[in-house]
C-alpha positions in Angstrom: 118.4 110.1 62.7 116.4 109.8 65.8 116.6 107.2 68.9 114.3 105.2 66.5 116.8 102.6 65.4 114.6 102.9 62.6 114.9 106.1 61.8 118.6 105.5 61.8 119.2 105.1 57.9 118.3 106.5 54.5 117.9 104.6 51.4 116.8 101.7 52.5 113.4 100.9 53.5 111.3 100.2 56.7 110.3 96.6 55.0 112.4 93.2 56.5 114.0 95.2 59.2 112.2 93.6 62.5 114.1 92.8 65.1 113.3 91.0 68.5 112.3 93.8 71.4 111.3 93.9 74.8 110.6 96.3 77.3 111.0 96.5 81.2 109.7 98.4 83.6 109.7 98.3 87.4 107.8 100.5 89.5 107.5 101.4 92.9 104.8 103.7 94.8 104.7 104.6 98.0 102.1 107.0 100.0 101.4 108.5 103.4 98.1 110.5 104.2 96.7 111.9 107.0 93.9 114.6 107.7 92.7 115.6 111.1 89.5 117.5 111.8 87.5 118.8 114.2 84.3 119.9 114.2 81.1 121.4 115.9 77.5 122.1 115.2 74.3 124.0 117.0 71.2 125.2 115.3 72.8 128.6 114.3 76.1 127.8 113.5 78.9 124.9 112.4 82.6 124.8 111.8 85.1 122.6 110.3 88.9 122.8 111.4 91.6 120.4 109.8 94.9 119.8 108.4 96.4 117.7 106.0 99.4 115.9 105.3 100.7 114.0 102.3 104.3 112.4 101.5 104.2 109.8 98.1 107.5 108.6 95.9 107.5 107.3 92.9 110.3 105.2 91.5 110.6 103.8 87.9 113.3 102.1 85.8 112.7 101.4 82.2 114.8 99.5 79.5 114.4 98.5 76.1 116.2 96.2 74.5 116.2 94.5 70.8 119.1 91.5 71.5 119.4 90.9 67.6 119.8 94.3 66.4 123.4 94.0 65.8 122.3 91.6 62.8 120.3 94.1 61.1 120.6 96.2 58.0 119.2 99.3 60.5 122.5 98.5 62.3 124.9 98.3 59.7 123.5 101.3 57.7 123.8 103.4 61.3 127.4 102.6 61.9 128.0 103.5 58.1 127.1 107.0 59.2 128.4 106.9 62.7 131.1 104.2 62.7 132.8 105.8 66.0 129.9 105.1 68.1 128.5 102.1 67.3 125.0 100.9 68.8 124.1 99.0 72.1 121.2 96.5 71.4 120.3 97.8 74.7 118.7 101.2 73.5 116.9 102.5 75.8 117.7 102.8 79.9 115.9 105.5 81.8 115.1 105.8 85.6 112.9 108.6 87.5 113.1 109.0 91.0 109.9 111.7 92.3 109.0 112.8 95.7 105.9 114.4 96.4 105.3 116.7 99.7 102.2 118.7 100.6 100.7 120.2 104.1 97.7 121.9 104.2 95.6 123.5 107.0 91.5 124.2 106.4 89.0 126.1 108.2 85.3 126.0 107.3 82.1 128.1 109.0 78.6 128.7 108.1 76.2 130.5 110.0 72.2 130.2 109.7 71.0 133.8 109.9 67.4 133.2 110.0 65.8 129.9 109.3 65.6 130.3 105.4 69.4 132.5 105.2 72.8 131.0 105.9 76.4 132.2 104.9 79.3 129.9 104.8 83.0 130.9 104.2 85.9 128.5 103.7 89.5 129.1 103.6 92.4 126.8 102.7 96.3 127.3 103.4 98.4 124.8 101.4 102.2 124.1 100.9 103.3 121.8 98.2 106.7 120.5 96.9 108.6 118.4 94.0 111.5 117.2 93.5 112.4 115.0 90.7 115.6 113.1 89.5 116.1 111.9 86.1 118.4 109.9 84.2 118.6 108.6 80.9 121.3 106.7 79.4 120.7 106.1 75.7 120.2 106.9 73.2 122.8 109.4 72.0 120.3 112.7 72.6 123.0 115.0 72.5 125.6 113.7 70.0 126.9 110.7 69.2 129.0 109.2 71.6 127.8 112.1 74.2 125.2 111.3 77.1 123.5 114.1 79.5 123.9 113.7 83.0 121.0 113.0 85.1 118.8 115.9 85.4 117.4 117.3 89.2 114.2 119.7 88.2 112.2 120.9 91.5 108.8 122.7 91.6 106.1 123.4 94.1 104.4 126.1 95.6 102.4 127.8 98.5 99.0 129.7 98.0 95.9 129.7 99.8 92.3 129.6 98.5 89.0 131.1 99.8 85.5 130.0 99.6 82.2 131.7 100.3 78.1 131.2 99.6 75.0 132.0 100.4 72.0 130.3 100.2 68.3 131.7 100.8 65.6 129.0 100.9 62.2 130.9 99.2 59.9 128.0 100.7 59.9 124.5 101.5 60.6 123.8 97.7 62.7 126.5 96.4 66.1 127.4 97.1 68.6 130.1 95.3 72.3 129.9 96.2 75.5 132.0 95.5 78.8 130.6 95.3 82.8 132.1 95.0 85.1 129.7 95.1 88.8 129.1 94.2 91.1 125.9 92.9 94.2 125.0 92.2 96.1 122.2 90.2 99.6 121.5 91.8 102.8 122.9 90.3 105.5 120.4 89.4 108.7 119.6 87.4 109.1 118.5 83.8 111.7 115.1 82.8 114.2 117.7 80.5 115.9 114.5 78.7 117.7 117.0 76.5 119.1 121.0 76.6 117.0 121.7 73.6 113.6 121.0 74.5 111.7 124.4 74.7 109.4 123.8 78.3 110.9 124.8 81.2 111.6 121.9 84.0 109.9 123.8 87.0 105.8 124.7 85.5 103.9 126.7 87.9 100.0 126.3 89.6 97.2 126.9 88.1 94.5 128.8 89.8 90.7 128.8 89.2 88.2 131.6 90.1 84.6 130.5 90.0 81.4 132.2 90.7 78.1 130.5 90.1 74.5 131.4 90.9 72.2 128.5 91.0 68.0 127.2 91.8 66.9 124.1 93.2 63.3 123.8 92.9 60.2 121.7 93.1 57.0 122.7 91.3 53.3 121.5 90.6 53.0 119.0 93.6 56.2 117.7 93.3 56.2 116.6 89.5 58.6 118.9 88.4 62.1 119.5 89.2 64.1 122.4 88.1 67.9 122.6 88.6 69.6 125.5 87.1 73.4 126.5 87.5 75.1 129.5 85.8 78.7 129.6 86.3 81.6 131.3 85.5 85.3 130.1 85.7 88.8 132.5 85.1 91.8 130.4 85.1 95.3 132.1 85.7 98.6 130.2 84.0 96.4 127.3 82.5 97.9 124.3 82.5 97.7 121.7 79.3 99.8 118.6 78.8 101.3 118.7 75.5 103.9 116.6 73.6 107.5 117.6 73.2 108.0 119.6 69.8 111.2 118.1 69.4 109.6 114.3 69.1 109.7 113.9 66.0 112.2 112.4 62.7 115.5 114.5 61.7 116.3 114.8 58.1 118.6 111.9 56.8 121.7 111.8 57.8 120.9 114.7 60.3 122.6 114.5 64.0 119.8 115.5 66.7 120.7 119.1 67.5 119.4 122.5 68.4 116.9 122.2 65.7 114.6 120.6 67.8 114.3 116.9 66.2 115.3 113.4 67.1 114.8 113.7 70.5 112.9 111.3 73.2 109.1 110.9 73.3 108.2 113.2 76.6 104.9 114.4 77.8 105.6 118.1 79.4 103.1 120.4 81.1 103.2 123.9 80.0 101.2 126.9 81.2 99.9 129.0 78.5 98.7 132.2 80.1 94.5 132.8 81.1 91.6 131.2 80.1 87.9 131.3 80.9 84.9 130.0 80.4 81.3 130.4 81.1 78.6 128.1 81.3 74.7 126.8 81.8 73.8 123.8 83.9 70.1 122.2 83.6 68.9 119.2 85.1 64.8 118.9 84.8 62.6 116.0 85.7 58.5 115.4 84.8 56.5 113.3 85.8 52.9 114.5 83.9 51.6 111.4 84.6 51.9 108.2 87.3 53.2 106.2 83.7 55.1 108.9 82.7 58.9 110.3 83.4 61.0 112.4 81.4 64.0 113.5 81.9 67.0 116.2 80.9 70.8 116.7 81.9 72.2 119.7 79.7 75.3 121.4 80.2 76.2 124.2 77.6 80.1 126.3 77.8 82.3 127.9 76.1 85.7 127.7 77.2 88.7 129.6 75.9 91.8 131.2 76.3 91.7 134.7 77.4 95.3 136.4 75.9 97.5 135.8 74.0 100.3 133.4 74.7 103.7 132.2 73.3 105.2 128.8 74.4 107.0 126.9 72.0 103.6 128.6 69.6 101.8 131.5 69.7 98.6 130.7 71.5 95.9 133.1 70.3 93.4 134.9 72.4 89.6 133.3 72.1 91.8 129.4 70.9 89.3 126.8 72.4 90.1 124.9 75.2 91.0 121.3 74.3 88.9 118.4 75.2 85.8 120.7 76.3 82.5 120.1 73.9 80.5 123.0 74.1 77.0 121.0 74.4 76.5 117.7 75.9 73.2 116.6 77.0 71.3 113.2 78.4 67.6 113.0 77.7 65.2 109.9 78.6 61.7 109.1 78.5 60.5 106.0 80.6 56.5 104.6 80.6 55.6 102.4 83.0 52.4 100.0 83.3 51.2 97.4 86.0 50.5 93.6 85.2 49.7 90.6 87.1 52.7 88.9 87.2 52.4 89.4 91.3 51.6 91.6 93.9 52.4 95.3 92.8 54.5 94.4 89.4 54.7 96.9 86.8 56.8 96.9 83.5 58.5 99.4 82.1 60.4 100.7 78.8 62.8 103.4 79.1 64.7 105.1 75.7 67.9 107.2 76.9 69.8 108.9 74.2 73.0 111.4 75.1 74.7 113.5 72.8 78.2 115.3 72.8 79.7 118.4 70.4 82.6 117.7 69.2 85.9 119.1 70.1 89.9 119.3 69.8 92.4 117.0 71.9 94.7 119.7 72.1 95.4 123.7 71.9 94.7 123.9 68.2 98.2 125.9 67.5 100.2 122.7 68.4 98.4 121.4 65.2 101.1 118.5 64.7 99.0 116.3 67.3 95.9 118.0 66.9 93.1 116.4 66.0 88.8 116.7 66.3 87.0 114.6 68.0 83.8 114.5 66.1 80.4 115.1 68.0 78.3 111.8 68.6 74.6 110.7 70.0 74.5 107.4 71.9 70.7 105.8 72.0 70.1 103.3 74.7 66.7 101.0 75.3 65.2 99.3 78.2 62.2 96.8 78.5 61.8 95.7 82.0 59.8 93.9 84.9 60.1 94.7 88.1 58.0 93.9 91.3 59.3 94.4 95.2 61.7 91.3 95.1 63.0 91.2 91.9 64.0 92.7 88.2 64.1 91.5 85.1 65.3 93.5 82.5 66.2 93.2 78.8 69.1 96.2 77.6 69.8 97.2 74.1 72.7 99.9 74.5 74.5 101.9 71.8 71.3 100.6 69.6 72.7 102.1 66.4 76.5 100.8 66.9 77.7 104.3 67.3 81.4 104.2 67.3 82.5 107.5 68.8 85.9 109.1 69.5 85.8 109.4 73.3 89.7 110.7 73.7 92.2 110.7 70.3 95.3 111.2 72.7 97.5 113.6 71.4 100.7 111.9 72.6 100.7 108.9 71.3 100.8 110.0 67.3 104.1 108.8 65.8 105.3 110.7 63.4 107.1 108.4 61.5 105.3 105.3 61.5 101.6 107.1 61.8 99.9 105.4 64.8 97.7 106.7 66.7 95.7 105.9 70.2 92.1 106.3 70.0 90.0 105.5 73.0 85.9 104.7 71.7 82.8 103.7 73.5 81.7 100.2 74.0 80.3 98.5 70.4 76.0 97.9 70.4 75.4 95.3 72.9 72.3 93.4 74.0 72.3 92.2 77.9 69.8 90.5 79.8 70.3 91.1 84.0 68.3 89.5 86.7 68.4 90.8 90.1 66.7 89.5 93.7 66.4 91.7 97.2 66.4 90.0 100.3 65.5 92.1 103.3 
């Protein structure tokens, strides 16, 4: 049996068992932040020193009720299995109180060795803590008639992240740079509703060490702009959000226990070892004539785990990271021509196309809720008339009515009813826009 009332019978169907239910969620959030900076700048150098403090809290109480559940066949079937325990029509009550506190000090110093060469160094030290109190009063998630006590997981960490970069202006139109930086996502605490979950109550922060080299340039009398970046990032203790695998229906008549079934829905954060990403970004704009404007933005990246790691299942080295398509690009062509509708008036026609490769919504090893988000391409068209004072534009967005899966959530997949939640793009749309500009 599971915490879903509709799971709690065997030999019956899911039809004609409707009960009237409603949920209430009361929330309160408070947040206080303060940042102080001191800076100075000269022709030779500039620097910044600062401090940051944040204190925030989140409290909520969630209750689910089915007042007429006691008159349903599901109730009678439940009591035939667990006659001694009974069922309360308020079949779910949970509460959470979480407090986050963090402070940090940071500094940044830039020195101009010459008019064309400079170096920058930065440093940030942070201290974070999180305290969580979680209580769930329903359902029978340990055994019939036995409810767990409130859990009080804690998490947090303290560390430092550096940054260093060098830039060289080759001439007035070209610059190259080298950057090394580190970033992090904070650790925290999971809500462990039962003693049977396989995830720890506290998870560690993950650290990204990033190095990139780039070019920013103008060519051909400023008709060609070319910006390019090569980058590599190495993750330590890579974090992902996963659905607790104990959220699945048990076999008929089975009591939720250490077999990891019938446990409440919950999203957990897990560290899955190290990962890496290597990629290139391009930003190109070409204006070959006064009438034609061409552009391309492109990002190609290979992102995968870099070691075997076990967390409820073995995450193998080379597993693709979730929600990271290998190739994404956006390109456009715009043609402009003068007209006699007014002084300085011109018309333009623009075709724009964007593409995104397929990706997975979750690490492949968590295959119960892993789906491929298919690749897709979207085309947009615009035709407009503009002057120095106003613009009139007609647009056709998503011209071929592509239905793209932007995000197929692994967290709202119901293993019993087969429900899924998918975020899609907007359908084909036609619009007219008029704008007038006052001085």
